[in-house]
C-alpha positions as CSV (number, residue, x, y, z in Angstrom):
1,M,18.6,13.9,12.3
2,Q,15.8,14.3,10.4
3,R,15.8,15.5,6.9
4,N,13.3,17.8,4.9
5,T,11.0,16.5,2.5
6,F,11.0,19.0,0.3
7,E,15.0,19.3,-0.1
8,V,15.0,15.6,-0.6
9,L,12.3,15.5,-3.3
10,G,13.4,18.8,-4.8
11,D,11.0,19.5,-7.8
12,R,9.2,16.4,-7.5
13,A,8.1,17.4,-3.6
14,P,4.4,18.6,-3.0
15,Q,4.4,22.1,-2.2
16,P,2.8,23.8,0.7
17,C,0.1,26.4,-0.6
18,A,-2.9,28.6,0.4
19,I,-6.0,26.6,0.9
20,G,-7.5,28.1,-2.1
21,D,-4.8,27.1,-4.3
22,A,-4.4,23.6,-2.8
23,H,-4.8,20.3,-5.0
24,G,-5.5,18.5,-1.5
25,V,-5.1,18.9,2.4
26,A,-2.5,16.4,4.1
27,M,-2.7,15.3,7.9
28,A,1.1,15.6,8.5
29,F,3.4,15.2,11.2
30,M,5.7,18.3,11.1
31,N,8.0,16.9,13.3
32,P,8.8,13.6,15.2
33,G,6.0,12.6,17.7
34,T,2.4,11.9,17.6
35,T,0.6,15.1,16.6
36,V,-0.6,15.8,13.2
37,S,-1.4,19.2,11.4
38,P,-3.6,20.2,8.4
39,L,-1.0,21.1,5.4
40,P,-2.6,22.0,2.1
41,F,-0.8,21.5,-0.7
42,R,-0.4,21.1,-4.6
43,H,1.0,18.1,-6.1
44,P,3.9,18.3,-8.5
45,A,3.3,18.2,-12.2
46,L,1.4,15.0,-13.2
47,L,4.0,12.6,-15.1
48,D,2.8,10.7,-18.2
49,N,2.7,7.6,-16.2
50,E,1.1,8.8,-13.0
51,V,-2.4,8.7,-11.7
52,R,-3.6,11.3,-9.0
53,I,-6.7,10.1,-6.9
54,N,-9.1,11.6,-4.6
55,V,-8.7,9.6,-1.4
56,T,-11.8,8.2,0.5
57,H,-10.3,6.2,3.1
58,A,-6.9,5.7,4.6
59,G,-5.9,2.9,6.9
60,C,-3.9,3.4,10.1
61,C,-1.2,1.0,10.2
62,H,1.0,0.8,13.4
63,T,4.1,1.6,10.9
64,D,2.7,5.1,10.9
65,I,3.6,5.7,14.4
66,F,6.9,4.0,14.2
67,M,7.9,6.0,11.6
68,S,6.5,9.3,12.9
69,T,8.2,8.7,16.1
70,Q,11.3,7.3,14.5
71,A,11.3,4.3,16.4
72,W,12.7,2.3,13.5
73,F,14.4,4.8,11.3
74,P,16.1,7.6,12.8
75,G,16.4,10.4,10.1
76,G,13.1,10.5,8.4
77,C,11.7,12.8,6.4
78,F,9.4,15.8,7.6
79,P,6.7,17.1,7.2
80,L,5.9,13.2,7.2
81,V,2.6,12.3,5.5
82,P,1.7,8.6,6.2
83,G,-0.8,6.3,4.8
84,H,-0.2,3.2,2.9
85,E,-3.7,1.6,2.7
86,I,-5.4,3.8,0.5
87,V,-8.8,3.8,-1.6
88,G,-10.0,6.6,-3.5
89,V,-11.3,7.6,-6.9
90,V,-9.2,8.3,-9.9
91,D,-9.2,12.2,-10.5
92,K,-6.6,12.4,-13.3
93,V,-4.3,10.1,-15.6
94,G,-1.0,10.6,-17.4
95,E,-1.1,10.5,-20.8
96,K,0.5,7.1,-21.1
97,V,-1.8,5.5,-18.5
98,S,-4.2,3.2,-20.1
99,K,-5.4,0.9,-17.4
100,F,-7.3,3.8,-15.5
101,Q,-9.8,6.5,-16.4
102,P,-11.3,9.2,-13.9
103,G,-14.0,7.8,-11.9
104,D,-12.6,4.4,-11.4
105,K,-12.4,3.0,-7.7
106,V,-8.7,2.0,-6.8
107,G,-6.8,0.8,-4.1
108,F,-3.0,1.8,-3.2
109,G,-0.6,-0.1,-1.1
110,T,3.0,0.1,0.7
111,I,5.1,0.3,-2.4
112,R,5.2,3.1,-4.8
113,D,7.8,2.3,-7.0
114,C,10.7,-0.4,-8.2
115,C,13.2,-0.7,-10.9
116,E,11.1,-2.6,-13.1
117,E,14.3,-3.7,-15.0
118,Y,12.9,-7.2,-15.7
119,D,15.8,-8.4,-17.6
120,S,18.2,-7.9,-14.7
121,C,16.4,-8.0,-11.7
122,L,15.1,-11.3,-10.5
123,Q,12.5,-9.8,-7.8
124,C,10.9,-7.5,-10.5
125,R,10.7,-10.3,-13.1
126,T,9.2,-12.9,-10.9
127,G,6.6,-10.4,-9.5
128,F,8.1,-9.9,-6.1
129,D,8.4,-6.2,-6.7
130,N,8.1,-5.5,-2.9
131,L,11.5,-7.3,-2.8
132,C,13.1,-5.1,-5.4
133,P,16.4,-3.6,-3.8
134,K,15.4,-0.5,-5.7
135,K,11.8,-0.4,-4.4
136,V,10.4,3.0,-3.1
137,T,7.7,2.9,0.0
138,T,4.7,4.7,-0.6
139,Y,5.6,7.4,2.1
140,D,8.8,9.0,3.5
141,P,9.8,11.2,1.8
142,H,6.9,11.2,-0.4
143,F,3.2,12.1,0.7
144,G,0.9,9.1,1.5
145,G,-2.7,8.6,1.9
146,Y,-3.3,10.8,4.8
147,A,-4.6,13.5,2.7
148,T,-7.5,14.3,0.4
149,S,-5.5,13.5,-2.6
150,F,-2.8,11.2,-3.4
151,Q,-0.5,10.8,-6.7
152,A,1.9,8.2,-7.6
153,K,2.9,5.6,-10.6
154,G,0.0,4.4,-12.2
155,S,1.4,0.6,-12.4
156,F,1.2,0.4,-8.4
157,F,-2.8,1.3,-8.3
158,F,-4.9,-1.5,-8.7
159,K,-8.7,-1.3,-9.7
160,L,-11.4,-2.0,-7.4
161,D,-14.7,-3.4,-7.6
162,E,-17.5,-0.9,-6.7
163,S,-18.6,-3.2,-4.0
164,F,-15.3,-3.2,-2.3
165,P,-15.8,-1.3,0.9
166,G,-13.4,1.7,1.4
167,E,-13.1,0.8,5.3
168,A,-11.5,-2.5,4.3
169,A,-8.4,-0.3,3.0
170,P,-6.2,-2.3,5.8
171,M,-6.4,-5.1,3.7
172,F,-3.5,-3.6,1.4
173,C,-1.0,-3.7,4.3
174,A,-2.4,-5.6,7.4
175,G,-4.2,-8.1,5.4
176,L,-1.2,-9.0,2.9
177,T,1.1,-9.2,5.7
178,V,-0.5,-12.2,7.3
179,F,-2.4,-13.6,4.2
180,A,1.0,-13.9,2.3
181,P,2.6,-16.4,5.0
182,L,-0.7,-18.1,5.9
183,H,-1.3,-18.8,2.1
184,R,2.3,-19.8,1.5
185,D,2.6,-22.3,4.5
186,V,-0.7,-23.5,5.6
187,V,-2.9,-26.1,4.6
188,S,-6.2,-27.3,5.8
189,G,-6.5,-29.4,9.1
190,M,-3.3,-27.8,10.6
191,R,-3.4,-26.5,14.0
192,V,-2.6,-22.6,13.9
193,G,-1.9,-20.4,16.7
194,V,-2.2,-16.4,16.0
195,I,-0.6,-14.2,18.8
196,G,-2.0,-10.7,19.0
197,I,-5.6,-10.1,18.3
198,G,-5.1,-6.6,16.6
199,G,-5.1,-5.3,13.4
200,L,-2.9,-8.0,12.0
201,G,-4.2,-10.5,14.3
202,H,-7.6,-10.6,14.0
203,L,-7.4,-10.7,10.2
204,A,-4.9,-13.6,10.6
205,I,-7.7,-15.6,12.5
206,K,-10.4,-15.0,9.8
207,F,-7.9,-16.2,7.2
208,A,-6.4,-19.2,9.1
209,N,-10.4,-20.2,9.8
210,S,-11.4,-19.9,6.1
211,M,-8.3,-22.1,5.3
212,G,-9.9,-25.0,7.0
213,T,-7.4,-24.9,9.9
214,E,-8.0,-25.4,13.7
215,V,-7.0,-21.9,15.2
216,T,-6.1,-20.8,18.4
217,A,-6.0,-17.3,19.4
218,I,-3.2,-16.2,22.0
219,S,-3.1,-13.1,23.7
220,T,-2.2,-11.7,27.2
221,S,-5.7,-10.2,28.1
222,N,-8.8,-12.3,28.4
223,N,-10.6,-9.3,27.2
224,K,-9.6,-10.2,23.6
225,Q,-11.4,-13.8,23.9
226,A,-15.0,-12.9,22.7
227,D,-13.9,-11.1,20.1
228,A,-11.2,-13.9,19.0
229,R,-13.9,-16.5,18.8
230,E,-16.3,-13.9,16.9
231,F,-13.6,-13.7,14.5
232,G,-13.1,-17.7,14.1
233,A,-10.8,-18.9,16.3
234,H,-11.7,-22.3,18.0
235,H,-9.6,-21.9,21.2
236,F,-8.2,-19.1,23.2
237,I,-4.7,-19.0,25.4
238,N,-3.5,-16.6,27.8
239,L,0.2,-16.3,27.6
240,R,0.2,-15.0,31.4
241,D,-1.8,-18.2,32.4
242,E,0.8,-20.8,33.5
243,A,-1.7,-23.7,33.5
244,Q,-3.0,-22.6,29.9
245,M,0.4,-22.5,28.7
246,K,1.4,-25.7,30.4
247,N,-1.3,-27.5,28.6
248,A,-0.9,-26.0,25.0
249,M,2.8,-26.8,25.0
250,G,3.5,-28.6,21.9
251,S,0.0,-28.4,20.4
252,L,0.4,-26.4,17.2
253,D,1.7,-26.9,14.1
254,Y,2.4,-23.4,12.8
255,I,2.2,-20.1,14.7
256,I,1.7,-16.5,13.2
257,N,2.9,-13.9,15.9
258,T,1.7,-10.5,15.0
259,A,2.4,-8.7,18.1
260,T,5.1,-6.0,18.5
261,S,6.9,-7.3,21.8
262,Y,7.2,-10.9,22.5
263,D,9.2,-13.8,24.0
264,I,10.1,-16.1,21.1
265,T,11.1,-18.6,23.7
266,Q,7.7,-18.4,25.0
267,C,6.2,-18.8,21.7
268,C,8.1,-21.6,20.7
269,S,7.0,-23.8,23.6
270,L,3.8,-23.9,22.0
271,L,5.0,-25.6,18.8
272,R,5.3,-29.4,18.1
273,P,8.5,-30.7,16.7
274,R,9.4,-29.1,13.3
275,G,6.5,-26.7,14.1
276,V,6.8,-23.2,12.1
277,L,6.9,-19.9,13.8
278,H,6.6,-16.8,11.5
279,L,7.2,-13.6,13.1
280,C,4.9,-10.9,11.2
281,G,4.6,-8.2,14.0
282,A,7.7,-5.9,13.9
283,P,8.8,-4.5,17.4
284,S,10.1,-0.8,18.2
285,S,13.6,-2.2,18.7
286,N,15.5,-5.5,19.0
287,E,15.7,-5.1,22.5
288,N,12.1,-6.2,22.8
289,L,13.2,-9.5,21.2
290,N,14.2,-12.7,23.9
291,F,15.3,-16.0,22.1
292,N,16.9,-19.0,24.0
293,L,18.2,-20.8,21.3
294,F,20.0,-23.5,23.7
295,L,16.4,-24.6,24.7
296,Y,16.0,-26.3,21.2
297,F,19.0,-28.3,21.2
């Protein structure tokens, strides 16, 4: 059962209003589905540790669709204003915010808050606030970046160089999602496969190539081959081509899977012994996962 955003947030909820009285206009999913509507609103009073920005760019993440359709988490808050890949310019800062000032170019990602109890929370203390058990995601129930104005805790904004292109906002979710495992697991000279040549996958190809690996792009469509090679892939495999799959069996050290529906057994057949498969693309449900454990005994 869906919840009401304004009831959940209480006096900290953005409030709908007439356009002339608005701090901003959001593009909101008023009900579950894929249709957005303009929603003029006023932010709650700016707290002393918060920052308000004028949004210039907001990426469209597949997460936004899954959330709006309630494919992942039934019972979401509506109106839903997604957007967690945000670039903007600081408009106002709270009295205790010293890191930013009006006019600064800033970015914002997928997390808006955590416990920040550094003495007791290992995740916050070691810089993994995104894993804090008390973390709060950027939207639902709060309003995200699909709006002309956005407000959140100042410590979760980061300052951008003026040369940073606003259209690169997807780096704050899609980019980090694939960069983190590649940076942790991959070294130069490895043979790396990237499954899915979409928002995540094309960035994974670029990162893996820049890390000095031999990159194989893996897709179900030959139409992606030219783009994949332009992004930096050295090889291309069509998952539906039996001959290509047979020739590539056991050839890869590492696979990063960015697709949202896949056969894990088929993916693993491409790995060498002791190879690693990293799943980044979250499916709409567990029904889209298929794995034959006994194949590897």
